[in-house]
Backbone as numpy.savetxt, mean C-alpha at the origin, in Angstrom:
# Nx Ny Nz CAx CAy CAz Cx Cy Cz
-25.55 -15.14 1.52 -24.27 -15.77 1.27 -23.15 -14.91 1.90
-22.08 -15.34 2.47 -21.25 -14.38 2.70 -20.26 -13.75 1.81
-19.76 -12.70 2.22 -18.66 -12.18 1.21 -17.61 -12.00 1.84
-16.39 -12.26 1.08 -15.20 -11.77 1.50 -14.09 -11.14 0.36
-13.46 -10.22 0.98 -12.95 -9.19 -0.06 -11.55 -8.81 0.87
-10.53 -9.63 0.77 -9.12 -9.23 1.28 -8.06 -9.50 0.29
-7.22 -8.73 0.59 -6.17 -8.92 -0.50 -4.66 -8.60 0.20
-3.83 -9.12 0.11 -2.44 -9.11 0.73 -1.34 -9.24 -0.29
-0.58 -8.07 -0.21 0.57 -7.84 -1.07 1.74 -7.55 -0.66
2.84 -8.03 -1.15 4.40 -7.14 -0.58 5.04 -7.05 -1.93
5.27 -5.71 -1.82 6.19 -5.58 -3.30 6.90 -4.00 -3.09
7.00 -3.43 -4.09 8.00 -2.44 -3.95 7.25 -1.24 -4.95
7.51 -0.11 -4.21 6.89 1.24 -4.96 7.12 1.51 -6.12
6.30 1.80 -7.53 6.69 1.89 -8.62 6.67 3.40 -8.82
6.37 4.01 -8.08 6.79 5.83 -8.10 6.05 6.50 -6.67
6.85 7.69 -6.59 6.84 8.33 -5.33 5.09 8.39 -5.10
4.73 8.19 -3.61 3.36 8.50 -3.40 2.81 9.99 -3.57
1.55 9.90 -4.10 0.97 11.27 -4.48 -0.12 11.39 -3.35
0.12 12.49 -2.43 -0.71 12.95 -1.22 -1.58 14.16 -1.55
-2.97 13.95 -1.67 -3.78 14.76 -1.88 -4.43 15.12 -0.65
-5.62 16.20 -0.52 -6.52 16.41 0.79 -7.71 16.74 0.14
-8.79 16.03 0.44 -10.11 16.09 0.17 -10.72 17.33 0.78
-11.78 17.90 -0.18 -12.17 19.24 0.55 -12.77 19.27 1.82
-13.02 18.05 2.45 -13.35 17.95 3.73 -12.32 17.71 4.86
-10.85 17.81 4.00 -9.64 18.10 5.13 -9.20 16.62 5.20
-9.39 15.31 4.73 -9.14 14.33 4.54 -7.95 13.72 3.78
-6.89 13.31 4.29 -5.61 12.94 3.29 -6.20 11.42 2.63
-5.41 11.69 1.30 -5.72 10.50 0.38 -4.47 10.35 -0.49
-3.92 9.20 -0.39 -2.54 8.87 -1.08 -2.53 7.96 -2.10
-2.19 8.02 -3.30 -2.10 6.89 -4.14 -0.56 6.86 -4.70
-0.40 5.41 -4.94 0.82 4.93 -5.35 0.66 3.49 -6.01
1.81 3.34 -6.65 1.58 2.06 -7.45 2.77 0.78 -6.61
2.30 -0.56 -6.71 3.16 -1.36 -5.96 3.52 -2.23 -7.18
4.67 -2.92 -7.25 5.05 -3.64 -8.14 5.33 -5.09 -7.42
4.63 -6.15 -7.50 4.66 -7.38 -6.88 5.21 -8.25 -8.06
6.42 -9.09 -7.52 7.05 -10.05 -8.46 6.72 -11.62 -8.21
6.69 -12.38 -8.86 6.63 -13.67 -8.92 7.71 -14.31 -9.66
8.43 -15.16 -9.07 9.37 -16.24 -9.91 8.88 -17.78 -10.06
8.90 -18.27 -11.13 8.26 -19.56 -11.32 9.05 -20.18 -12.15
9.21 -21.62 -12.23 9.90 -22.41 -13.11 8.91 -22.99 -14.28
9.54 -22.85 -15.56 9.01 -23.52 -16.78 9.04 -25.08 -16.79
8.47 -25.59 -17.53 8.52 -27.27 -17.63 10.02 -27.36 -18.11
10.82 -26.77 -18.87 12.33 -27.05 -19.39 12.94 -26.60 -17.81
12.74 -26.32 -17.05 13.72 -25.89 -15.77 14.00 -24.63 -15.63
13.86 -23.86 -16.86 14.11 -22.41 -16.58 13.35 -21.83 -15.71
13.74 -20.69 -15.33 12.86 -19.72 -14.32 12.43 -18.50 -14.92
11.34 -18.00 -14.58 10.54 -16.75 -15.32 10.24 -16.06 -14.17
10.31 -14.58 -14.20 9.71 -13.72 -13.36 8.72 -12.91 -14.14
7.40 -12.63 -13.46 6.39 -12.04 -13.73 6.19 -11.00 -12.82
5.96 -9.88 -13.14 5.59 -8.84 -12.24 4.19 -8.29 -12.42
3.47 -8.03 -11.52 2.05 -7.38 -11.44 2.19 -6.03 -10.97
1.86 -4.90 -11.52 1.52 -3.89 -10.91 0.15 -3.23 -10.80
0.15 -2.82 -9.23 -1.29 -2.67 -8.77 -1.34 -1.26 -8.24
-2.35 -0.92 -8.72 -2.80 0.77 -7.96 -3.47 0.68 -6.62
-2.93 1.29 -5.47 -3.25 1.16 -4.12 -3.50 2.77 -3.87
-4.54 2.94 -2.91 -5.25 3.99 -2.33 -5.34 4.00 -0.74
-4.60 4.83 -0.09 -4.38 4.89 1.32 -5.22 6.13 1.72
-5.83 6.29 2.75 -6.57 7.49 3.45 -6.08 7.67 4.73
-6.46 8.84 5.20 -6.16 9.34 6.61 -4.66 9.27 6.97
-4.55 8.86 8.35 -3.04 9.02 8.96 -2.20 8.12 8.14
-2.69 6.91 7.64 -1.92 6.27 6.60 -1.09 6.74 5.42
-2.05 7.58 4.86 -1.72 8.23 3.73 -0.66 9.19 3.97
-1.09 9.66 5.11 0.50 10.89 5.70 1.80 9.90 5.82
1.41 9.13 6.64 2.66 8.19 6.66 3.19 7.74 5.42
2.42 7.09 4.58 3.20 6.66 3.34 3.95 7.72 2.60
3.49 8.73 2.57 3.79 9.89 1.79 5.25 10.55 2.41
5.04 10.46 3.87 6.48 11.02 4.63 7.40 10.04 4.43
7.27 8.75 4.33 8.38 7.77 4.82 8.85 6.71 3.75
7.75 6.74 2.60 8.22 5.81 1.66 8.25 6.54 0.33
9.10 5.93 -0.55 9.51 6.59 -1.94 9.36 5.15 -2.78
9.52 5.43 -4.24 9.75 4.99 -5.17 11.07 4.09 -4.90
10.64 2.81 -5.03 11.57 1.44 -4.89 11.43 0.89 -3.47
10.86 1.52 -2.41 10.83 0.94 -1.07 9.58 -0.09 -1.19
10.35 -1.11 -0.23 9.46 -2.20 -0.19 8.24 -1.95 0.68
6.96 -2.50 0.63 5.88 -2.20 1.58 4.76 -3.47 1.73
4.58 -3.78 2.69 3.63 -4.95 2.74 2.34 -4.12 2.92
1.05 -4.66 2.47 -0.28 -3.96 2.23 -1.43 -4.96 2.52
-2.09 -4.72 3.27 -3.31 -5.33 3.34 -4.64 -4.71 3.04
-5.50 -4.81 2.31 -6.64 -4.07 1.86 -7.69 -4.75 1.21
-8.48 -4.40 0.71 -9.57 -4.72 -0.32 -9.83 -4.29 -1.54
-10.32 -5.08 -2.60 -10.53 -4.85 -3.93 -11.54 -3.73 -4.24
-11.26 -2.72 -5.03 -12.26 -1.67 -5.32 -12.34 -1.49 -6.76
-13.63 -1.39 -7.28 -13.84 -1.11 -8.81 -14.28 0.08 -9.14
-13.44 1.14 -9.53 -13.69 2.35 -10.17 -14.33 2.32 -11.45
-15.40 3.31 -11.67 -16.07 3.57 -12.90 -16.26 4.94 -13.20
-16.13 5.10 -14.33 -16.47 6.47 -15.06 -16.45 6.69 -16.06
-16.75 7.93 -16.81 -16.77 8.20 -18.28 -15.82 8.95 -18.48
-15.07 8.85 -19.61 -14.08 9.82 -20.21 -14.47 11.06 -20.77
-13.85 11.77 -21.44 -14.27 13.13 -22.01 -15.11 12.51 -23.28
-14.91 11.44 -23.93 -15.62 10.93 -25.04 -16.70 10.50 -24.77
-17.00 10.15 -23.58 -18.27 9.80 -22.89 -18.39 8.14 -23.26
-16.92 7.45 -23.00 -16.95 6.14 -23.19 -16.61 5.74 -21.69
-17.31 4.64 -21.14 -17.39 3.94 -19.69 -15.83 3.66 -19.60
-15.49 3.90 -18.48 -14.02 3.26 -18.12 -14.18 2.63 -16.79
-13.13 1.96 -16.62 -13.11 1.12 -15.21 -11.70 0.60 -14.92
-11.35 0.57 -13.43 -10.16 0.15 -13.09 -10.24 -0.44 -11.70
-9.60 -1.39 -11.63 -9.42 -2.27 -10.18 -8.23 -1.67 -9.39
-8.31 -1.33 -8.34 -7.55 -0.91 -7.23 -7.90 -1.55 -6.00
-6.76 -1.37 -5.13 -6.57 -1.72 -3.58 -6.66 -0.79 -2.60
-7.78 -0.57 -1.83 -7.72 0.17 -1.19 -7.25 -0.36 0.37
-6.29 0.63 0.57 -5.45 -0.16 2.08 -6.11 0.04 3.21
-6.07 -1.11 4.10 -6.56 -1.26 5.31 -5.84 -1.26 6.28
-4.47 -2.08 6.14 -3.57 -2.38 7.08 -2.10 -2.17 6.18
-1.08 -1.70 6.87 0.22 -1.78 6.30 1.28 -1.88 7.16
2.46 -2.34 6.54 3.72 -2.61 7.25 4.86 -1.79 6.28
5.73 -0.82 6.96 6.64 -0.46 6.17 7.95 -1.48 6.62
8.46 -1.96 5.51 9.64 -3.00 5.68 11.07 -2.14 5.70
11.72 -2.42 6.70 12.87 -1.78 7.04 13.86 -2.13 5.75
14.62 -1.49 5.21 15.87 -1.79 4.64 17.16 -1.42 5.08
17.35 -1.10 6.21 18.28 -0.97 7.06 19.09 -2.54 7.22
20.55 -2.45 7.21 21.46 -3.55 7.08 21.45 -3.77 8.73
21.20 -5.08 8.94 21.39 -5.66 10.59 19.81 -5.28 11.17
19.15 -4.59 10.75 17.98 -4.29 11.29 16.71 -5.15 11.31
16.97 -5.97 10.39 15.76 -6.99 10.23 14.47 -6.37 9.53
13.50 -6.81 9.83 12.21 -6.19 9.33 11.46 -5.56 10.27
11.92 -4.82 10.98 10.84 -4.19 11.82 9.95 -3.05 10.72
9.19 -2.72 11.61 8.05 -1.95 10.82 6.93 -1.34 11.43
6.22 -0.49 10.89 4.97 0.41 11.33 3.84 -0.23 10.80
2.92 -0.67 11.63 1.55 -1.24 11.31 0.48 -0.22 11.80
-0.69 -0.06 10.87 -1.58 0.53 11.36 -2.87 0.01 10.55
-4.00 0.57 11.04 -5.32 0.15 10.60 -5.89 1.24 9.80
-6.58 0.92 8.76 -7.27 2.17 7.91 -8.04 3.00 8.77
-7.87 4.19 8.26 -8.81 5.58 8.63 -9.33 6.03 7.66
-9.81 5.12 6.67 -10.78 5.65 5.36 -12.04 5.89 6.04
-12.57 7.06 5.48 -14.11 7.43 5.85 -15.06 6.13 5.55
-15.90 6.13 6.50 -16.97 4.89 6.01 -16.91 3.62 6.42
-15.67 3.49 7.10 -15.04 2.28 7.44 -14.85 2.08 8.97
-15.07 1.06 9.78 -14.66 0.84 11.11 -13.00 1.02 11.37
-12.75 2.09 11.61 -11.19 2.46 11.72 -10.93 1.99 13.27
-9.50 1.43 13.22 -8.97 1.17 14.53 -7.60 2.29 14.73
-7.37 2.32 15.90 -6.25 3.05 16.10 -4.91 2.57 15.59
-4.00 3.40 14.88 -2.86 2.68 14.84 -1.98 1.99 15.91
-1.45 1.08 15.22 -0.75 0.44 16.27 0.87 0.95 16.43
1.32 1.12 17.70 2.48 2.14 18.06 3.82 1.28 17.11
4.53 2.11 16.95 5.78 1.65 16.03 6.42 0.56 17.19
7.18 -0.46 16.23 8.13 -1.39 16.78 9.17 -0.94 16.89
9.74 -0.98 17.90 11.07 -0.44 18.23 11.97 -1.65 18.62
13.09 -1.83 17.54 13.97 -2.99 17.89 15.40 -2.42 18.22
15.52 -1.22 18.04 17.03 -0.64 18.41 16.43 0.91 18.93
17.67 1.57 19.52 17.61 2.98 19.80 17.51 3.83 18.54
16.68 4.70 18.39 16.52 5.52 17.49 16.33 6.95 17.80
17.09 7.93 17.49 17.05 9.24 18.23 15.98 10.09 17.65
15.57 10.02 16.13 14.74 10.65 15.60 13.31 9.81 15.82
12.09 10.89 15.69 10.85 10.17 15.83 10.51 9.69 14.50
10.64 8.41 14.24 10.36 7.68 12.92 9.57 6.47 13.36
8.65 6.03 12.54 8.00 5.08 13.02 8.21 3.77 12.50
9.62 3.30 11.91 10.10 2.32 11.81 11.65 2.08 11.96
């Protein structure tokens, strides 16, 4: 039976990304994403629901996110679900669902700039990594910024 594990999310960062480096030198970045959903109730009133998702990025993407994205910035994320399990100090089994980032696009907040962005493929260990896509340039920028 075939399997499929793909997640697409667009939301705003709930906290600044936390960049760490593994003992083998691989960058890993963790951050939270808030995804809003607005819907109509039976009476016609609208209600907003927010889902908070933990995201984990590896390699060059981890470095890019920690350098260019901060709390409140919008981000488009493509990834896969992963269940982490562990035992706490009291010996109780714990688990948490998160998204492992495979591809992302930084969403520009500049006025008049549209939604240009930087897309890249995952460089997480043990996955088939593709080379990052070069930055999309829609205007002249003097700095070396990927969006």
